[in-house]
N, C-alpha and C positions, 0 to 999 in steps of 0.2 A: 172370732173375726177370721175371715177367710186369709189365705197367704197373701193375695193382692191386697186386701184392705190392710193387713199388718203392714206390709212394704210401704203403703200409703202413709200410714201413721208415723212410721220411721222417718220417712222423708220430709214430712211436713210439720212434725212437732217442734223443732228447733225454730222456725219460723211462725208458729201459732201467736206468740206474742207480738211478733213484728205485724203480722196482719190485724190482730185484734186492735193494735194500737193505731193502725191506718183504716180499720173498719169504720162503719157509720151505724149508728143506731137508728136507722130509719126503716120505713117498712119495704120500698121498692129498692130493687137491687140484687144482685146475685148472694143469695145466701151462703154463708161461710159454711162448708159440709162436715162440720165437726159436731159430735155429739158427746157430752161429758156428764159425768155423775155430778150430783150435788156439792161433792167437796173436791171436785175437779182432779181427784186422783186417778179416774179411768177415762181414758179419752178413745174415741173412735173416729177416724177420717174416712169419710165414704169416697171410694174411687171412681164410682160409676153410677148412673142412674139405675141400672140392672142390680146393683148392689142393693142400693137403697129400696128398690122394689122387693127385694127378698125379706128386708126387715119389716116393710109396711104390710106386705101380704096382698097387695093390688098393684095394677099398673098406676105409674105417676104420669099425668100428661102434661104436667107444668112443674118446674123446680122453684118458683117463687114461693115466699115464705107462707101465703095462705094454703098453699098445697102440700107443705111438708112439715110445717112447725108442729103438727099435732102428732107426727111420727115418734114412737118411744122405741128405743131399743133395749132390749134386756140386758142387764149388767152380768158379767161372767165372773165378777168378783164379790157377788153379794150385796151390791151397793143400789138395788131396786133398778128403776130404768134410767136410762141415759136420755138426756133432752138436747135438742140442739142449742147452740150458743145464739144470743141474741143479734148479734151483728152480721151486717151483710158486708160484702168486699166493697172497698173503693173502686170505683168505675175504673180506675188507672190500673188495677189489678187484672181486669179482664183485658184491657189494651195490651199490658205486658204479657198476656198469654197469648196474643195473637200469633206468634211463630207457630205454637202447636195446636191451637183451637181450629186455625183456618185448614188444616190438613187432618184434624181429628186425631192426632198422635197422641199417645202411642197405640191406639186401637186399630188404626190402618195408616197405609202410606208411610211406613216407616223409613223405606229405602229413598223415597222421594223427600222426606223431610231431611234426613241426614246428609243427602247430596246438596240441598239448598241452604243449609244452616251452617253458620250464621249468614244472615244476610248480606250483601254486598253493601247496601247502605240503607238508612232511614232518615228522614228529613221532617222536621218539625220546628215549630217556633220555639224562642228561647224560653217561654214561660213552661215548656215541657221537662225542663231540667228535673225539677222536683216531681213531675208527672211520669209521661210515658216512659222518658229516657231512664227515669229511676227504675221503674217496676221491670221494664225489660232487661236491665243489667241485673236486677236483684235476683229475679226468677231464673234468667240463665244461668247467671253464677252459681246458684245453688244447686241447680239441676246437673250442669254440664262444666262447671267451672271455668267458663268463658263467656264473653258478651254475646248478645244476641246479633250484633251488627259488626262489620269490619270498618266502615266509614260512618261518621255521623255529620250530617249537614244541617246546620242550625241558622233559621233565619231571625232577625230581629224584630221587634215589635213595630207595627205601623200605627203611629200616632196621629192625631189631627195637626193641622198647621201651626196651631198655637202650643204643641207640645204636650197637650192633654189625651188622656185616653178617648178613643172614639165612642161617642155616645148617641144612641138614638134619640134620648131625651133631649139633648142639647142640640142635636143636628149640626154639629160642628166638624161634618166632613161632606164631600160632595156625593150625591147620588152615582154609585159606580156604573149603573147603566146610562147614566147621561153622559160620564166620562167617556165609556166605550163608544156611545152614538157620536159625540163631538170628535174623538181624537182616534178611535179604534182601539181594538184590544191589543194589538202589537205594541203601541205606543206605551200603554200602560205595562206591558210585560218588559219592554226594554227600560223604561224608567225604573221599574222595581229591581232588575236585574243589574242595573247600573248604579245603585243606591248603596248606602251602608247597611241596608238591611240583610243583603247577602252576606254580610260579615259578622253577622248576630248582633248589630247594633241597631239603635232604634231610628226609625224615619219618620220625620214630619212631613206627611203626604201634602204636596202642593200640586194643585191641578195646574200651575203655571208650568211646573217641571215636565209634566206629561205635554204640554204644548211646546215646550222649547225642544223636547226629543223629537217632535214630528219636524219642526223647523230645522233641527241641527243634524238629524239622522236621516229621517225618511225622505224628506224632501231631495237632499243631494244623492242619496241613494236610487231613487226613483228617476231623477234627473240624468244621473249616470247611466241608467239602464235605457232611457228614452234616448239619450245622445247616441248609445251604441247602435240601437234599433235604426234610428234615422240615418246615420253614417253608413251602415251596412246596406240599408235599402237603396241609399243614393248610389254606392258602389254598383250595386246588382243593376240598378237602372242605367248608370253611364257606362258599365262594361257588358251589360247584357249577357251576363253570367251569373250562377248561383254563389253564394258566399258558402263554403264550406270550412269549418275550423280545422286548422292545421298548427300543431304545435311546433313543427320544424321551422315555421316562419320566425317565431320567437327565438328560437336557438341560433338562427342564422341572422337576425338582425344585427345590425351595426349601430344602432341607437342605444346609448347608454340607459336612457329612461326606461326603454322596454325591459331589458335585463333587470333594472332595479325594480320595478313595481312587481315583476313576475318573480324575482328572487325573494321580495317582502311578502308576496302572497304563499309562497311554498314555506317560508320562515312561520307565516301565521298558521297554516295548515298543521305544520309539525307542533308548534307552541300549543294549539287548541286541543290536539289528540293527547299531548302529554298531560296538560292540565285537566281535561275532561277525565282521563284515567286515573287521576289522583283526587278527583272530586273537588279541584279547587275552581269552582265555579265563579268565585268572586274576582279572579283575575282576567276572565276571559273577554267580557263585553267592554271594557277599557281598551283592550288590546284591538278588538274591532273596530270601535269608534275611531280609534288613532289610524288605523290602516286606512279606513273609509276617507279620512281627512287627506290622507297621502293621495289616494285615488282620484278624488273629485278636486282637490283644490292644487293638486300639484300635476299628477301625471296627466289628468284630460286636459286641464288649461295649457300645459306645456305642449302637448301634441294635437291639439285641434286641427291645425292646419295639415298636419300628416294624414289625419283620418278623413279631412275633407278633400283629399287628392292634391293638396297644394305642393306636393313634390313629384313623384312617381308613382305607379301601381305596386311596386315592389314595397315601397315604403309604406303605402295605404294598407297593403295586405297585412305588413308586420305589425303597425300598430292596431289595426282592427282585430287581428288575431290575439294581440296581447290583451287588449281591453276585454274581449269576449273571454278568454279563459279565466281571467282574474274576475270578471262580473260571475261567472258561472261558479267558481271555487267559493266565492265570498257569499253567494246566495245559499250553497249548500251549508256552510259554515254557520250562517245566521238562522238557519232554519228551526232548530229547536227553541230558539228565543223569540224570533218573530215569524210564526207558521204561515200566517196569512199572506202577507206581502212576498214573502220568498216563493210561495207556491204559484203566486200570480206571475212573477218574474220568470220562475222556472219553467212554467208551461209553454212560455215562448222560446225560450233559449234553447229548451231540449229540441226543438224541432229541426235546429241546424246540426244537431249531433248524428253521427252515422250511429248505425244500429249497434256496431260492435263496441262502442264507447261505454265503460262500466257507469259513466255518470247519467246514461239514459235510462230513465225509469219511467213509470205512469206517474209518480209524483216525487217532489224532492224530498217528501219524508220516507221514501223506500232507498233513498240513495246513501250508501255508506260514506264515511268520512274518506275522501281520497288520500292516497299516501302521497307524502312529498315527492316532487320531481326532483332528484338528487342532482340530475344535470343542471337543473335550474338554480341551484343554490349557490350564490355568489356573494359571500360576506365583503369582499374588497369593494364591489360596486354600490352595495349597500352604504357600507361606510363613506363612501365618496359622495353618494346623493345626500347623505344625512349631514355631512359637512357643508355641502352646498346650500342646505336648507336652513342650518345655522347660520352662514354667512348673510343669506337674504333675510332671515328673521332679524337678524341684528341690523340690517340696512334699514328694513322697514320701521324699526324702532326710532333710529336716528332721524328719519323722514318725519315720524310722528312728533318727535320732540321738536324739531325745527318748524311743524306745522306746513311742510313742504309735502303736497300729494304725490302719488305715483305718476300722475300725468305729467308732471313737469320734469322734463330731462335734466339729469345732473351730468357734469363733465367726466369725473372719475370716481371710482372707489379703490381703496387701497386695502389689502388682506395682510394682516401681520401674524405670522406664527413661527415658531422655531422649528417646528417639524416639517421638514421638506416635503415630505410625502403628503402632509395635509394642503400644502401650497400646490403641488403637482395636482392632486384631486381637483382643487378650484379651478385651477388653469385648463384641465380638461374638459371642464363644464362651464368655460368662460361665457359663451352665448347665452346659456340659461340664466347666469348671473346678472349678465348685462340686461337682458330681456325682462327679468323679474323685478329688477329695481330700476329700470330705465335709466342706465348710465351709458355713458358713450365708451369709457375705457376702463379696463381692470387692471390694475397692478398689484403684485405680490411681494412681499418682503420677507426675510428670515431674519433680520436684523431687529432685535427685541431691546437693544441697549437703550432706546428711547422709553421703554415700559418701565412702569413702576409696579411691582408684584405686592398684592396685600392678602393677607389670611384672616379669615375671622370665625370663631366658634359659633356652631348654631346650638344655643343654649337649651332649646325645647328637645333636640335630639339627643344632647349630650345627658341632659336631666335623669333620665331613666336608666341611663348606662353608668354613669361614674359617681353618682351620689354624692357623697361628702368629700369626694376627691375633685370636685367642680374646680375649685380656685386653682390647685396645683395644676391641673390638665389645661385649664384657660390659658395659664401663665406660659406653658410650654408650647402651646399652641401658637400663641403670639411671638413666642421666640424663636419659631422654625427658621432654620437658615435657608439661603437659596439653594442649595443642593437637597436639602431635605424636601422643600417645596417641589423641586422637578421630580425627585423620586417619587413623591406621593401622587402627582398628576400622572406619572407614567404607570404607576403599579396600582393605583387608586386605594392604597391603604398604608398607614403607618401606626407604628405601636408608641403610646405615649402614657406613661404611669401604668404601663402593663394592660392598658386598654387597646384594643385594635380598633382604630378609627378610619373611616371611610368618608368619601364626599358628603354623605348625608351629616357628617358631624362636623365637618371643615369645609367653607367655601373659599375658593382662590378667585381672586379678581385681579385684572390687569387694567391701569390707567396710565394714560400717556403724560409724561411729565410737563411738557410744553409743545403745544400743537404750533403756536407761534403765528396763527393765521385766524382770524375771526370766522372765516368761511369754512372752516373744518372742523367737523365733529366726530367723535370717536366713542366707541364704547366695546365691551368685552363680554366674553363668556367662555369660561374654559381656558383653553389654551390659544384662543385665536381673539384677535382684535380687528375691528373694522373701522375704517375712516372713511368719511363721504366728505366731497368737495362740493360745497353749495354755491361756489362762485358763478356769479351770473354773466352771461355773453349775449350777444345779438342772436348768434346762431341757435343757441339753446331757447331763447326767447319764442324764436320762430318756430321751433319744434314742439314747444309748449303750447303754441297757439294752434298747430296743426293736430295736436292731440285733441285739443277742444273741439275743432272743427269734426274730426272723426267722432268723438263723443256724441255730437249734436245729430250727425248723420244716424250713427246707430240706434239712437234713442228714437228718431223718426221712424226708421224701419219697424222698431219694436213696436211704437204705438199703433203702426197701420197693421200689425199682425204678419209682417212678411216672414217667410221661411227661408233658410239659406239658399235653397235651390230655385227660388221663385225667378223667373226671367224678368227682371227689374234692372234698370239703369240708373244711375244717380248723377246728378248734376249739381253745381254749385256755382254762385257768383256773389260779389260783394262790392259795395259802393266805398268801403274803406280801404284805403290804399295799402295798409299793413296786411289785411286779410287777403286781398288779391294777390300781394307780393308772395305770401306764404302759400297760397293756391297754385301759384305758378311754379316757384324754385321748391318748394317742397312736396311735389306732386307725388314723386316715388314713394316718399315716407308715408304719406297719407294713402296711397293705393295699398301699400305693405299692410298697414295697419286695418284697413277696410277688407283686405284680401280680394278687392276688386278695384275697378278704376273709378275714380270721381272725376267726371269729366266738366269741362267749362260750359256753363249753362248759356253762353252766349252761341255757342254751336248747334242749340237747339234748332230744328228746321220747321217747327211749326204743326208739323202733323203729328207729332207724337201724343200718345194717350197719358195724360198726366194723373197718377196716382193720388198726389199730394204735393203741395207746395207751402213751406213754411219759412217765415224768417225768424232766426235766433239771434238774440243779443249775447254776445260773449262777455262784453264787459260795456261800460258807458261810452266807449270810443268806437269799438268794433262790433260788427254783425256779418252774418252770413246767410244767404238765401239759399235753401236746399229743395231740390225739386226731384220727386221719384217717378219715372215713367215706365209703362210697359215696354220690355225690349220689342223691337219691331224694326223694320227696314229703315235703313239709313242711307241717304242719297250721296253720290260723289258729283257735286255740282258742276265740276270742271268737265268730268267725262259725259254728263247728261247734256251739257251745253254743246258739246262736240256733236253728240248723237243728233240732237234736235235742230243743229244748224243754227243755234242762237234763238231759236223761235219760242218765245216764252210760253204761248198757248201750247204748242207741242210738249215742250217740256212738263208743263202742269198735267196734261194728259197721259204722258208717260208715268209720271209719280202715280197718278191715279190708278193706273193699269197695274202698277205693282202694289199698290196698299190694297187692292181687292182681292188678292190671293193669300192663302194661309201661309203660315212659316214653313211648313214642309213643301209646299209647292214652291216657295221661293228658292228653298234650297236645292230643291231637285232641278230648277230652271225652268224659264218661262218660255212659252211659244212665241215667235215674232208676232209683232202687232203691226197691224196694216192702217195707215191713217192718209186719206187723201191719196191713195195708191201708192203710198210710200211704206217701205216694210222697216220696222226699227225692231233690232235684236238686243234685248236688254240682258246683260251678263250678271250674274251673282259674282261679287268680288271686285268688277270693274264699275258698273254703273250704280249699283246699289250692293248693300250685304245685307242678307236676311236676318241675321241675328244682333242686329244693333250696333251702334256706333262704336262701342267699346272693341268690337272684333272687325272693325272695318279696315283692311289692309291700308286704304288710302287715307285713313285718319291716322294724325300724328300719334295717338296712344297705341296704335298698332305696332309701332316700333318698340314701345316700352314693353308690350306683351311679347314680342319676339324676344327682346333681350331677356326678358323673364325665363322664357323657355330655354333659352340658350344657356342661360345661368343654372337653372334648376334641373335641365335634362343633359344637355351636351356636356356641360363641365363635369356634372356628378359622375358620368359614365367613362368620360375620357380621362378621369384621374388626374387633373392638373395639367393635361398637356395642351388645351388651348391657351394660346398666348394673347391673342386679340381679335377682335371684330370690328370691321369698318362699314359703316353704312351711308350710302349717299342717297339723300332724300329724293332728289328729283329723278334719279336713275332708279329709284326702288332696288337698289342691290345692297345686299348684305355679304360682306366677305368675313369669313371666320378663318383665321389662321390658327392651324392645328400643327404640333409638334410631329415631326417625321417619325413615323414608327410607333405612333400612339395607337391603340386598339382599346375598344370599350371592354370592362370587365363583364358586363352582361348584356350582349347585343340584343337579345330578345326584348328585354326590358327597354333598352335605349328607344328601339324601333316603335315599340307600342307607345311609349311615352312621348314620342315625337308625332303621333297620330297615324302610323303606319300598323302594319299586322306582323306576326311572327314571321310570316315568309319573307319580309323585307330583310330580315335578318340572316336568313341562311346563308348568304355568300359574303355576308359582312367581314372583311378582315382587315389588315393594316393598309392594304392597298387602296380598297375602296369603300371604307367606312366615312371618308369625307363625302364622297359622291353620294352615297346614301343618305346622309345626314341632309345634303343640300337639296336633294331630290324631295325627299318628306317635308322639309320646311317650306321649300318653295311652292309645293302643293297645296300645304296648309294656309299659308299666308299670301297666296295669290293676290294680287300680280307682283307682289315682292319676288325679286329673284335672289337665291342664295348660292354664293360660290364658296367652296372650301379650299383654302390653299395650305401647303406645307412649306412654305418659305417665307420669311419675314420680307424678302425683297417685293414680293407679290403685293404686300400690305401697303407698302410704300409707295408701290407704282400706282395702286388704287387712289392713294391720297394725292400724289402729284398729278396724276390724270385729271381727278376731280377739279382739283384748283386750276390747271391749264384751262379747263373747259368753262370755268367762270361759274360753276354750280354750287360752289362753297362759300358760304360768308362767316361760318364759324366752325371750328373744330373743338369738341369738348372732350376733354381726358378724364376718365374717371378710374381711380384705384379701387380694388375689392370690390368689382363688379356692380357699381352703381353708388358706392360711398364715396363722398370727397376725399381726394388725394391728402394724405397726411404723412409728415415724417415719421418714420418708426424704424426702429432697430429690428423688429422682428420682420421674418420673411412673409411674403404675401400668403394667404391661406391656400393658393393654388401652387405654391413653390414647393417642389418634391425635394426627396434627398439628394439629387444630383444637381440642385440649384437651378432647376428651369425656371424661367421667367415666366409670370402669369399675372392675369388680374387686370391687363390694361384695355381699357374700353375707349374707342375713338368713335365718335358719332358726328355726322354732318347734320346741320339743320341750318335754315335760313332766317332764324328768328331775330337775330341781330347783326350789326355790321362789323362787329369787332370779331377779329379772327388772325388766324396765320395769313400772311400775304404770300403771293406765288413765290417771291424771291425767297422768303424764309423756308418755305417747304422744298424748293429746288436745292437750297444751299445745305440741306441736312446730308451728312456724309452717308454715302452708299455702303454697305456691308459687302462682304466677299460673297460672289455668287455661288461658291462651291460650298458654302456653309449650310449645313441642313438642321443645326440647331443654333439657338442664339449664342454667337460669342461675344466677346468683351465689347467689340465694336458696335454689335447689334443692339445690345444693352444700352451703351450709350446713346445709341440713336434715339431710344424710347425715352431715356431720361432727358435728352435735350429737347425732344417735343415737348415733354411735360414743362421744362423749364421756361421754354419760349412762351408757352400758355400762361404760366405763371406772371 
């Protein structure tokens, strides 16, 4: 025997018995290359085909049994001829030789093999424990005294829905190709990756699970992507500019939800990289699905108005950049699991990226996993938003328990927690809590004396840990003191009977001993308790009815296939007294919910092109009729009558002349029309408005629009320095009272937000900021005239002057910029640290005869003329004005 053959014999002799034990006495298979004497005392192990050819004396084209079984090897010890053993290798031995056979080791590629052995990982099903995994380990251990792999990924077995093995004969499983055709390969991949099978546990395959994956994962994902594209395209169209992703907008954003979702996405990147590096694939998909829920059901829903331009360009860009960056990173992270839909999304998203961005490649599958943005990591804001989500979730549970839907407004919610930081986080996100739960007021309390704390053991979790000590452990858990419970909630662990127990083993709950009011309901989770007040009153019932009206309008828009930016106007009317009252008194609330005005259908002028008219029954006593029309010219009847000299035929011809022009021509302005030798000059904004009634300056709702602009644009940028603004209907004059010395924080954004350009902001400073605001608003809402004043006296003078001229029949005061005034110990949202007074809105209208008398207005005390800021007397003036109205 050659030296190499001798070495082979020496290496494999100890395992001959092993492989003979696992070999098969069948014809086909890889023959075991061992020749033995009849008494098995002499053994030769062949190490190569070339060596066997030396013994055979001829070439061997094939090494299956019928080519080599007749080869005899002469004995070197006088035992005649050696013959090959009958067995062939078990097929798993060949698989176990894969690391060596694939590179023809040791005959060649020695350096390549040693560089890559052992493999980073191998992956197969649980049934390979005694097959491939076993032979890989046995051979590698014998040859190199180490495993053939560094990591082992084991999949469970996929069974039929009834738990039985999948069988072609029984046909107890759906055709995979049919499933792919109906739901797509991505859905099957996601369903499998988010199942027990990735944890080496069995999976009962259900086609319904794949369908649910499409509904719960892919539809929200694609809708989020579509929403981003729609709002980005709308922004580009409205601003006539290209959207270019810029992460600096995210870092500079003042909105907490931007920082929350961005920080969460960076945590997701960091988590995914760590888990993939450790081959823990079974932990990733659940985290991705949870993040997708945060993105679609929380972030996008809470920021839709911002992305649609509901505030200002700065806020729109901040929210769009946040959503874009988060969607792009999510697409990259999801790509290995759902390669097809992510490629579709990425191919569009990449078009906005600059060439220098490392995330821009030809395919999402060429993009390396991005490194987390350390600057974007913000554990504090993530904690705060998570707490807010907990409170909102508990509030929804209480609503479900009472059977009160989210459309029904509630008076108040109280959040109770001993941790003041928890309460501070909730108050910092007050508006989101109130919006998500549709409650009017939020209260917080650190007084937990009314709470009763209970602890309960989790027997399922404890069973595998404490074993026979269960009785003693349970007794100690139930006997935990108040201090022990507090420490346990703070640290998340406690040692009992020598076992380290966590919240997985012990559940802590809080209940209120006695609510004392059947209209209150409470629930707890962890260290927070939420109490909802379900007490009904007239105002809440009106708000609930307003929600129902809003819902009917939105459904009608959806039924006719309208998009958000379609030029459509909405009208409503009702014969029901209660509905009519709500349409009138809660118009601001309805407009805010619809994000556009819902106008009185009685103001329709007859020439409008109706898209649809439908009557909805809200309940057995109330109904509302909704009409959707194409946005078109709206006429000022009073001015047209003046222009036509009261001649109805001329007025009708003037209307037809306007209607015969396109919207762009109407905006640009019409040429004078000559009728019977008389020239008539029709002006946009005076005799008609080109963009519909909602934007007509002579229509009453234009004041609501102007007020909204002042509230969302002026107030935002003047940082609480706006004290009040006064509007006289017949004069069409708006007076905005601005605190002396106030200057906008971002003049360019303010100017653009008011309809101007960046050049309008070049010389805007403390002295002429008011004049610039007035000029831009006057231009935008012509023929309304806007005057900006820096002294409270001027505002009172406007009030007195209007009453003296008898053009006012009612004065309405509103606190918090449009919300009804309420007694509150908290300062106004517009009140700054110096205690500046803000948030008073005084509007004149001629709708009712009730109001301030001339004597009452003239009798208001006059403040000092030398005061440039609201002194105590001036504050009392405004308070007295409110008191008179009440």
